[in-house]
N, C-alpha and C positions, 0 to 999 in steps of 0.2 A: 976208804972210809967215807970220803965225801960223797961218793956215788951211792953208798948205802943210806946215808942220811937223806939224800935227795929222793931216793926211792921210797924211803919210809915216810917222808913228808908228802909225796904224791899219794901214797896209799891212805895216809891220814886224811888228806883233803877229799879223796874219793869217798871215804867212809862218811865224812861230814856232809858231803853233797847228798849221798844216799839217805842219810838220816834226815836231812832237811826236806827232801822230796817226800819221805814217808810222813813227816809231820804235816806237810802241805796237803798230801792226799787225805790224811786223817782229819785235818781241819775242814777240808772241802766236803768230805763225807758227812761229818757232823753237821755242817751248815746246811747241806742239801737235805740231810735227814730231818733236821729240825724244821727246815722250811716246808718239807713235804708233810711233816706231821701237822704243822700249822694249817696248811692247805686242806688236808684231810679233815682236821677239826672244824675249820670254817665251813667246808662243804657239808659236814655232818650237822652243824648248827643250823645252817640255812635250810637244809633238807628237813630237819626236824621242825623248824619254824613253819615251813610251807605246808608240811603234812598236818601239823597241829592246827594251823590257821584254817586249812580246808576242813578239818574235822569239826572244829568248833563253829565254823560258819556255814557248814553244809546244810542244804535244804532237803536232804534225803528223808528227813522225818515228816515232811509235808504229806498229808493224806489227801486223797482225791475222791471226788464223786462225779456223777454224770447226770446233772439236772438240766432239762431244757428251760428256756425262758418263757416270759409272757404268759404265766399261769396265774391269773388274778382271781382272788377269792375274798369275799367280804368278811368271812368268819375266821375264828382262831384256827391255827393249823397245828397238828401234832407232828412235829418234825422228827426224822430218824436220828439226826445228829444233835448234839447239845454242846454249843449253840449250833444253829443250822448253817449249812453251806450252800443252800439253794433250795429250789422247789417252789411250791405255791406261796403266794404272798399277797399282801394287801395292795389295792390299786394306788395307794398313796405311799410314796417313799419317805424314809426318814431323812430330814436335812442333815447333811454331814456336819460334824462339830463335836464338841466335848460335852458330855452329859454326866451329871453327878448322881443321877437316878437311872434305874433300868428303863430301857425302851422296849417297845413291842418287837418281838421277833419278826413279825410279818412286815412291818415297815422297814426294819433294818435289812431284811433279805432283799427288798425292792431296791434299797440303796446299793447293795452289793451287785445287783443286776446292772446297775448303771456304772459300775467300776470301782465302787468304794471298798476299802479295806476296813473291816469292823474289828476293832480290838476290844475284847471284853476282859474283865478281871474280877477276881473274888472280892466281895465287898470289904473284907478285912485286910486287904493288901496294905502293907505299910505306906505311909504318906510319901516317903521319898521315892518309892517305886511308882506310885500313882503319878507323882510329879514328872518322872521320867517318861511315863506313857503319854502324859499330856504334851510334853515337849515333842515327842515323836508324832503326835496326832495333830499338831498345829499346821497342817497343810490341807490343800484341797483333796477331796475324795478320801477323807479319813473320818472315821466314826469311832468314838470311844464312849464306853458306858460300863458301869458295874453290872455283874450278872450273878444273881443268887444261884447256888447249885452248880457252879462251873466245875468241870471235872479236872481242871488244872488251875494253877494260880493265875495264869494269863493265857488267853487263846486269841490268835490272829486268824480271822476268817475273810475269805473273799469267795467269789462265785466258784463253786466246785473245788476249792482249796482250803486247807486249814493246817495250822501249826500250833501245838501246845508247848508252853514255855513255863519255866519256874521263876525267871527273873526278868525285870524290865531292861536290864543292861545286857541281855543275851545278844551276842553279835548276829545271830540269825534273824532277829526281829527287823532291823533296818534293811537287811538283804531281802527279806520277805516283802516288806513294803515297797522297796524299789522294783521288785520283779512283778508284783501283782496289783499295785495301785494304778487303776485306770490304764492297765498295760497287759492285759491277758486276752489271747485269742478266744478263750472259752467264755468270756463275758458277753452275755447275749446283747446287751444294749450299751456297749462300750462308748463312753464319752457323753452319754445322756446326762442331764443336769443332776447335781447333788444338792441343789437348793430349790426352793419353790414347792417343797413338799410339806411335811408336818414336822413340828419340833416339840410335840407333846411327849410326855413320858407314859409309861404303862399305868402309873397311878392316876394320871390326869385323864387319859383316854384309853382305857383297856379295850382290846379287840373283843367283840361279842362272840360267844361260843356258838350261837345260832343266828340265822338271819331273822330279824324282827318281822313278825307277821302283821299285816294290816288289820285294824279292828273290823269285825264283821259288820256288814251293813244291816240296818234294821229291817226285819221282815214284817210287812203290814199285817200279815195274818196272825202274828204273835205279839205285836206291839199294842198294848192297851190304848196308848194314846192315838193309835190309828184306827181303833174300832169305832164305827159310826154310832152316834147316839140314837136311841129309839125316837121314832117320830111322835110328836105330840098330838097328831091328828088321829081320831078314832078309826079303826079299821071298818071297812064296809062289810 
């Protein structure tokens, strides 16, 4: 009887050990499973963040042109893009800075030829948006001005490059500025001054539509004041 009790006890202890091992394996499985799920979740969150960050900050929407530099003209230019991205321009460049009134395309394009980023905005853009643009434009080689008839709320332009935006806090705008502000191999006169030009607005000094012609010189044959008076001496 004693032997049977001892055997039963051994069997009971063996069952208890097996049950304990099953519990330990189950606990380990749950822990590893939960840990794996957390890792997968973290990887997914990080991946989503990186993809989303790249999407919202991507400069894939930048449009390009192919204009050569050093094309000076004294008269108003009819540009293909609105606002322009390059092309013919006035010999005087617009001084970089912040303007509350529109400036001449022809002067601003010359500033872009020197490496400036020209930010234009619709005149009715809310003040908080304009203030944000002014903050971004408070650096060298930055030009900011309102632009009537702009095709988007905000447009960032540099030589041969342009980006249309809806908001001043768009993360693409500072990335555009960092990439193209006095920092593009396409800029014909990269590093040339953005001061020492003109700081007049369109209203103050509009670009003429045609080159002024000089006044014609007086022709003695048609100018009455040049006609000799008759002689007082009698003819022979």
